[in-house]
C-alpha positions in Angstrom: -1.5 24.8 -60.1 -4.4 27.1 -60.9 -4.6 28.2 -64.5 -6.1 31.8 -64.5 -6.7 31.7 -68.2 -9.0 28.6 -67.9 -10.3 29.7 -64.5 -9.8 26.1 -63.4 -7.0 23.8 -62.3 -4.3 23.5 -64.8 -4.4 20.3 -66.8 -2.1 17.7 -65.3 -2.2 19.5 -61.9 -2.1 16.9 -59.1 -5.3 16.2 -57.4 -3.3 15.8 -54.2 -3.2 19.6 -53.7 -7.0 19.8 -53.9 -7.4 17.0 -51.4 -4.9 18.6 -49.0 -6.6 22.0 -49.3 -10.0 20.5 -48.6 -8.8 18.5 -45.6 -7.1 21.6 -44.1 -10.3 23.7 -44.4 -13.1 23.5 -41.8 -16.5 23.4 -43.4 -18.2 26.8 -43.3 -14.9 28.8 -43.3 -14.5 29.2 -47.1 -16.5 32.3 -48.0 -16.8 31.4 -51.7 -18.3 28.0 -50.9 -19.5 27.4 -47.3 -20.0 23.7 -48.1 -16.3 23.2 -48.9 -14.1 21.5 -46.4 -14.5 19.0 -43.6 -17.2 19.2 -41.0 -15.5 18.0 -37.8 -18.3 19.0 -35.5 -19.8 15.5 -35.2 -16.4 14.0 -34.3 -15.5 13.7 -30.6 -12.2 11.9 -30.0 -13.3 10.6 -26.6 -16.4 8.9 -27.8 -16.9 5.4 -29.0 -17.3 5.6 -32.8 -15.2 8.7 -33.2 -13.2 7.0 -35.9 -16.4 6.1 -37.8 -17.6 9.7 -37.5 -14.2 11.1 -38.7 -14.2 8.6 -41.7 -17.6 9.8 -42.7 -16.7 13.5 -42.3 -13.7 13.0 -44.6 -15.7 11.0 -47.2 -18.4 13.8 -47.2 -15.8 16.5 -47.7 -14.1 14.7 -50.7 -17.4 13.5 -52.2 -17.3 16.4 -54.7 -14.1 15.1 -56.2 -15.3 11.5 -56.3 -18.5 12.5 -58.0 -16.6 14.6 -60.5 -14.4 11.6 -61.3 -11.2 13.4 -60.1 -10.6 10.8 -57.3 -10.8 7.1 -58.2 -10.8 4.3 -55.7 -10.9 6.5 -52.5 -10.3 4.6 -49.3 -10.4 6.2 -45.9 -9.1 4.5 -42.8 -9.2 6.2 -39.4 -7.8 4.9 -36.1 -8.3 6.1 -32.6 -4.9 6.1 -30.8 -3.8 7.0 -27.3 -2.5 10.5 -26.9 -1.2 12.6 -23.9 -4.6 14.3 -23.6 -6.7 11.2 -24.1 -7.4 10.0 -27.6 -6.4 11.2 -31.0 -7.5 10.3 -34.5 -5.1 9.2 -37.2 -6.3 9.0 -40.8 -5.0 7.5 -44.0 -6.4 8.1 -47.4 -5.5 6.4 -50.6 -6.8 7.3 -54.1 -5.8 7.6 -57.7 -6.3 10.5 -60.1 -7.8 10.2 -63.5 -4.3 9.3 -64.9 -4.1 6.3 -62.6 -1.4 7.8 -60.4 -1.9 6.6 -56.8 -1.6 8.9 -53.8 -1.6 8.3 -50.1 -2.1 10.9 -47.3 -1.7 10.3 -43.6 -2.4 12.8 -40.9 -4.4 14.0 -37.9 -7.3 16.3 -37.8 -6.3 19.7 -36.4 
């Protein structure tokens, strides 16, 4: 939840929402902050090392939250799986917030 009076996230607001919003945003599309979001451009599902490139893209996107101390113990796992059109990437993130609450996110890049 965004607290307009503080012009910041409300205290106690889950960091999960910020992580999901960041993962859903392609880098360069957020007009207020062009560095926000995930840069998927180096990731090619068909190439060897696509999982490594996707893992790095996700880590780079979430670095702002790790550096600020909002995400603790971030782990990123990415697997390349067979799909109807060739290969697809499946990622899993786990992390804790400053309160020590653990979260997990699983998904596929869009």
